[in-house]
C-alpha positions as CSV (number, residue, x, y, z in Angstrom):
1,X,-8.5,-16.7,-16.3
2,X,-9.0,-13.0,-15.6
3,X,-9.9,-11.8,-12.1
4,X,-11.1,-8.2,-11.5
5,X,-10.8,-7.6,-7.7
6,X,-12.7,-4.7,-6.3
7,X,-12.4,-3.3,-2.8
8,X,-15.6,-1.8,-1.3
9,X,-16.0,2.0,-0.9
10,X,-15.7,4.2,2.2
11,X,-17.6,3.2,5.4
12,X,-17.8,4.7,8.8
13,X,-15.5,1.9,10.0
14,X,-12.8,3.2,7.7
15,X,-13.2,6.8,8.8
16,X,-13.1,5.8,12.5
17,X,-10.1,3.5,11.9
18,X,-12.0,0.5,13.2
19,X,-11.0,-3.1,12.7
20,X,-14.2,-4.1,10.9
21,X,-13.6,-7.6,9.5
22,X,-16.9,-9.4,9.8
23,X,-18.5,-6.4,11.4
24,X,-21.0,-4.5,9.3
25,X,-20.4,-0.8,8.7
26,X,-22.6,1.6,6.7
27,X,-21.3,3.8,3.9
28,X,-20.5,7.4,4.7
29,X,-22.1,10.1,2.4
30,X,-18.9,10.1,0.5
31,X,-19.0,6.3,0.3
32,X,-22.4,6.4,-1.2
33,X,-21.2,8.8,-3.9
34,X,-18.1,6.6,-4.5
35,X,-20.4,3.5,-4.9
36,X,-22.4,5.2,-7.7
37,X,-19.2,6.0,-9.6
38,X,-17.7,2.5,-9.0
39,X,-20.8,0.6,-10.1
40,X,-20.9,2.6,-13.4
41,X,-17.2,2.0,-13.9
42,X,-17.6,-1.8,-13.5
43,X,-20.7,-1.9,-15.7
44,X,-18.6,-0.1,-18.4
45,X,-15.7,-2.5,-17.8
46,X,-18.0,-5.4,-18.4
47,X,-18.6,-4.2,-21.9
48,X,-14.9,-4.8,-22.5
49,X,-14.3,-7.9,-20.5
50,X,-17.7,-9.6,-20.3
51,X,-17.8,-11.0,-16.7
52,X,-19.2,-14.5,-16.8
53,X,-19.2,-14.8,-13.0
54,X,-19.6,-12.4,-10.1
55,X,-18.7,-13.2,-6.6
56,X,-18.9,-11.1,-3.5
57,X,-18.3,-11.1,0.2
58,X,-21.6,-11.5,2.0
59,X,-20.8,-8.4,4.1
60,X,-23.1,-5.6,2.9
61,X,-20.4,-3.0,2.1
62,X,-19.2,-5.3,-0.7
63,X,-22.3,-7.2,-1.5
64,X,-24.3,-4.1,-2.3
65,X,-21.8,-3.0,-5.0
66,X,-21.7,-6.5,-6.6
67,X,-25.5,-6.7,-6.5
68,X,-25.9,-3.3,-8.3
69,X,-23.4,-4.3,-11.0
70,X,-25.1,-7.7,-11.4
71,X,-28.5,-6.0,-11.8
72,X,-27.0,-3.6,-14.3
73,X,-25.5,-6.3,-16.6
74,X,-28.1,-9.0,-16.0
75,X,-25.8,-11.4,-14.1
76,X,-26.4,-13.3,-10.8
77,X,-24.1,-12.7,-7.8
78,X,-22.8,-15.4,-5.6
79,X,-22.0,-14.4,-2.1
80,X,-19.3,-16.6,-0.5
81,X,-18.3,-16.4,3.2
82,X,-14.7,-17.1,2.3
83,X,-14.5,-13.7,0.7
84,X,-15.2,-11.9,4.0
85,X,-12.5,-9.7,5.5
86,X,-10.1,-11.1,8.1
87,X,-11.8,-12.1,11.3
88,X,-10.4,-9.9,14.1
89,X,-12.1,-11.9,16.8
90,X,-12.1,-10.0,20.2
91,X,-10.9,-6.9,18.3
92,X,-13.8,-6.8,15.9
93,X,-15.2,-3.3,15.4
94,X,-12.6,-1.7,17.7
95,X,-10.0,1.0,17.3
96,X,-6.4,0.3,18.1
97,X,-6.7,2.0,21.5
98,X,-9.9,0.0,22.3
99,X,-8.1,-3.2,21.3
100,X,-5.3,-2.5,23.8
101,X,-7.9,-1.7,26.5
102,X,-9.6,-5.1,25.9
103,X,-6.3,-7.1,26.0
104,X,-2.9,-5.5,25.7
105,X,-1.3,-8.9,26.0
106,X,-3.3,-10.4,23.1
107,X,-2.6,-7.3,21.0
108,X,1.1,-7.4,21.6
109,X,1.3,-11.2,20.9
110,X,-0.6,-10.6,17.7
111,X,1.7,-7.7,16.6
112,X,4.8,-9.7,17.5
113,X,3.7,-12.8,15.5
114,X,1.3,-11.3,13.0
115,X,1.2,-14.2,10.5
116,X,0.6,-17.2,12.9
117,X,-0.9,-15.8,16.0
118,X,-4.6,-16.7,16.2
119,X,-6.6,-13.7,17.4
120,X,-8.8,-14.9,20.3
121,X,-12.2,-15.8,18.7
122,X,-10.8,-14.9,15.3
123,X,-8.1,-16.4,13.0
124,X,-4.5,-16.1,11.9
125,X,-3.3,-14.4,8.7
126,X,-1.9,-17.7,7.5
127,X,-5.3,-19.3,7.9
128,X,-6.9,-16.5,6.1
129,X,-4.3,-16.8,3.3
130,X,-5.1,-20.5,2.9
131,X,-8.9,-19.7,2.7
132,X,-8.2,-17.4,-0.2
133,X,-6.1,-20.2,-1.9
134,X,-9.0,-22.6,-1.5
135,X,-11.4,-20.3,-3.2
136,X,-9.0,-19.6,-6.1
137,X,-8.5,-23.4,-6.7
138,X,-12.2,-23.7,-7.4
139,X,-12.3,-21.2,-10.2
140,X,-12.3,-22.4,-13.8
141,X,-9.4,-21.6,-16.2
142,X,-11.6,-19.8,-18.7
143,X,-13.5,-17.7,-16.2
144,X,-13.6,-13.9,-16.3
145,X,-14.5,-13.1,-12.7
146,X,-15.6,-9.9,-11.0
147,X,-15.0,-10.3,-7.3
148,X,-16.1,-7.5,-4.8
149,X,-14.7,-7.8,-1.4
150,X,-12.2,-6.2,1.0
151,X,-8.6,-5.0,1.2
152,X,-7.6,-8.2,3.1
153,X,-9.3,-10.4,0.6
154,X,-7.5,-8.7,-2.3
155,X,-4.2,-9.0,-0.5
156,X,-4.8,-12.7,0.0
157,X,-5.5,-13.2,-3.7
158,X,-2.5,-11.2,-4.8
159,X,0.0,-13.1,-2.7
160,X,-1.5,-16.4,-3.7
161,X,-1.8,-15.7,-7.5
162,X,1.5,-14.0,-7.8
163,X,3.3,-16.7,-5.6
164,X,4.5,-14.1,-3.1
165,X,5.3,-14.4,0.6
166,X,2.3,-13.5,2.7
167,X,3.9,-10.5,4.3
168,X,4.6,-9.0,0.9
169,X,1.0,-7.9,0.8
170,X,2.0,-4.7,2.6
171,X,3.7,-3.6,-0.7
172,X,0.3,-3.3,-2.3
173,X,-1.8,-0.2,-1.5
174,X,-5.4,-1.4,-2.1
175,X,-7.4,1.8,-1.9
176,X,-11.0,2.0,-1.1
177,X,-13.1,1.6,-4.3
178,X,-10.1,0.4,-6.3
179,X,-9.9,-2.1,-9.1
180,X,-7.1,-4.7,-9.4
181,X,-6.8,-7.0,-12.5
182,X,-4.9,-10.2,-12.5
183,X,-4.4,-12.6,-15.4
184,X,-3.8,-16.2,-14.3
185,X,-3.0,-18.8,-16.8
186,X,-1.4,-22.3,-16.3
187,X,-0.5,-21.5,-12.7
188,X,1.2,-18.2,-13.5
189,X,-0.3,-15.0,-12.3
190,X,0.4,-11.5,-13.7
191,X,-0.7,-8.2,-12.2
192,X,-2.0,-6.4,-15.3
193,X,-3.7,-3.3,-13.7
194,X,-4.4,-1.4,-10.6
195,X,-6.7,1.6,-10.9
196,X,-8.9,3.8,-8.8
197,X,-11.6,6.0,-10.3
198,X,-10.9,9.8,-9.7
199,X,-13.3,10.0,-6.8
200,X,-11.9,13.3,-5.5
201,X,-12.6,15.0,-8.9
202,X,-16.1,13.5,-9.3
203,X,-17.5,13.8,-5.9
204,X,-19.0,17.2,-4.8
205,X,-16.8,19.0,-2.3
206,X,-19.4,18.9,0.5
207,X,-18.6,15.2,1.0
208,X,-15.5,15.1,3.1
209,X,-12.6,13.0,1.8
210,X,-11.4,10.0,3.7
211,X,-7.9,11.2,4.3
212,X,-5.5,8.7,5.9
213,X,-7.7,6.0,7.0
214,X,-6.0,3.0,5.4
215,X,-6.4,0.1,7.8
216,X,-3.4,-1.8,6.4
217,X,-1.2,1.2,7.2
218,X,-2.6,1.4,10.7
219,X,-2.0,-2.2,11.4
220,X,1.5,-2.1,9.9
221,X,2.4,0.9,12.2
222,X,0.9,-0.8,15.2
223,X,2.7,-4.1,14.4
224,X,6.1,-2.2,14.2
225,X,5.4,-0.6,17.6
226,X,4.5,-3.9,19.2
227,X,7.5,-5.7,17.8
228,X,9.8,-3.0,19.2
229,X,8.2,-3.4,22.7
230,X,8.6,-7.2,22.5
231,X,12.2,-6.8,21.5
232,X,12.9,-4.5,24.4
233,X,11.1,-6.8,26.9
234,X,13.3,-9.7,25.7
235,X,16.5,-7.7,26.3
236,X,15.4,-6.9,29.8
237,X,14.9,-10.6,30.6
238,X,18.2,-11.6,29.1
């Protein structure tokens, strides 16, 4: 089985550093230009790999890309809710500062126990990881799959398919509009490629680059800060 995992392109949520899991977010002008490049790249890749199935998150920033590729190669697209981004619950659509304003206690509990804490009205990372595993188990061994989703989804697939600890996902920088390829045979996964089209070279200079708006980086930094605060609080109580 070969899986081609694609992250959606730039949205306003990325630019504004918002935790948009299930929350919809429109493409920026740069994102629209990235989408055109990415769709063409994937249509060309189909000539080499011949996707026999296309899946997508039902969230529009991913589904629009998959739908355009499907139309271009004459294949149907299946939208599956399990491919949505992590559900941030009460923190959906918020920046880090806004999250702390809503509930500093919930934020710090989440940062201190990132894998198992269930975000109020949301989920835990371990639950999300298990959902990805459930989806993978339903794929056929001879499938060549194009899957368009989110950074969190791709992290979940990587850690499951490569049999890695959940927290090792932070070692993979899944860039906006990137393409990750995994070969998976007889229960053994191999990362065979991670590429990102040269958006900066191909997009006109009037469309501002994203800069450092990687949500995984933001969450990792915030988690480190919260863990330090929790450790200091425990010392005070001792």
